[in-house]
C-alpha angles and dihedrals in degrees: 000000000000112000128181114265097217119108109278118256087221131006142163093059124139120217090219090075096042135086094213096197091054092040090058090051089052092050092047089059096041105041102009101216135024144096139273115220122196130185129189135157106305098349140076131190136193131190120190118197141168131197092284111033153356105277100188143345121207130192123185126183116204110278093003135105115267118256116222130201135170089217132071094226098092090049092049089052090053092048090053091060100051145356123265132200103237132213127176125210127195114223125191119240093261092044096051090054089053100041093042091057101041109147121227113281141194124218122221113247096231126066116219124221124223088226089063099041125008116230095246090055091049091050090049091055091047090051090053090053092048086236122195113196140060143286115220107211123198122186114222118245090001136089090231118115140154141194115217118199127211135191117194089336098313120116104233100178147305145240108228127191089226095044140079137231104034100255116052115172096181116126091219091067091048090049089050088055091051091051092052091048090051091050100043110010123231149192134259128213114191124209125181124207118243118221112241111221135193124238089257092053092050091050090049090052092053091055096042122101121252096270098040097089114058100162132078106288139170086272088070092049093045093049092047092050091048089053091046089057089048091052091047093053095043092044090066090062111084123238094019131131100195099185092048091048091049094051091047086054089052089056092047090054100047091116087062098034111024091168090069089069104120092211091064093061093220097120138007139168112214131165093345095310130107116225124199130188113238092255097040119136091240102184093047090050092050090050090049093050091050091050092050092047090055091050090057093043091051092049089052094049093238100122095118095049091046092051090050091054092045089051090063093047113107100188099061093108090076087070099032093052086062092053094259111141108222097189128050 
């Protein structure tokens, strides 16, 4: 889950002793808008509220997708089963609108170091890609941290551990973050927002031609999850570098799939995220990647294990509805 970095308005509470529904009403009168964050063994909850209503309830089990509701009932059901450590964050009026409507997101697998890429350079690259998402910044050897948010490449604000309100767009706070990174160094974890689509939109995507969809879509998510499964299976085999082996297979198959040539800039797979050029033949690329993955899996003798993992995967239809065979 993504939680504001500001100091909590309240903390050290236990849900066992709280009537959460009444507690929310009390907070609505006392601070107006904010969120309640709860953590227990294997589960987290979030409740966003403003002065008038519950905006969103979120429940996330460890390793699972978050479940979202505009009602408090699912959260109350989770609270009835176990106790949670509770923190409360105050969010300004503009911030609660933003946080309360955060789309689903996917974090990159790798964490970047400021010694390898300075934050301004990373942001410049994200701007070029018209990136929508966030960068989670942690200062080394300090408790300071920040979350910087972006929309189509533009930095729209940040949540800072030394700040207030939940979404500060002031350059002075960003510059303070840069100064602390320069003094102590830090790490960056990137997460990109995933577009939520209606059933009608998904059906339209399935019927669209390869170049018709130029935004993040469930194809991106499905292909990334397919590659995550590949990495998990290959990672259990010693002395393997699964990403390197896959990219070498891309190069070996350029006669069949010329658009996988990294020097053309049409497609890339970096830090757990797929990246398509605007005019990329997305469906053809996805099919080619699946084919290359199976070539590596077969060479490693892991077909049975890979099929078992794919059998438990619930999001395969996003590929199969485009005519891409997931299993071989």
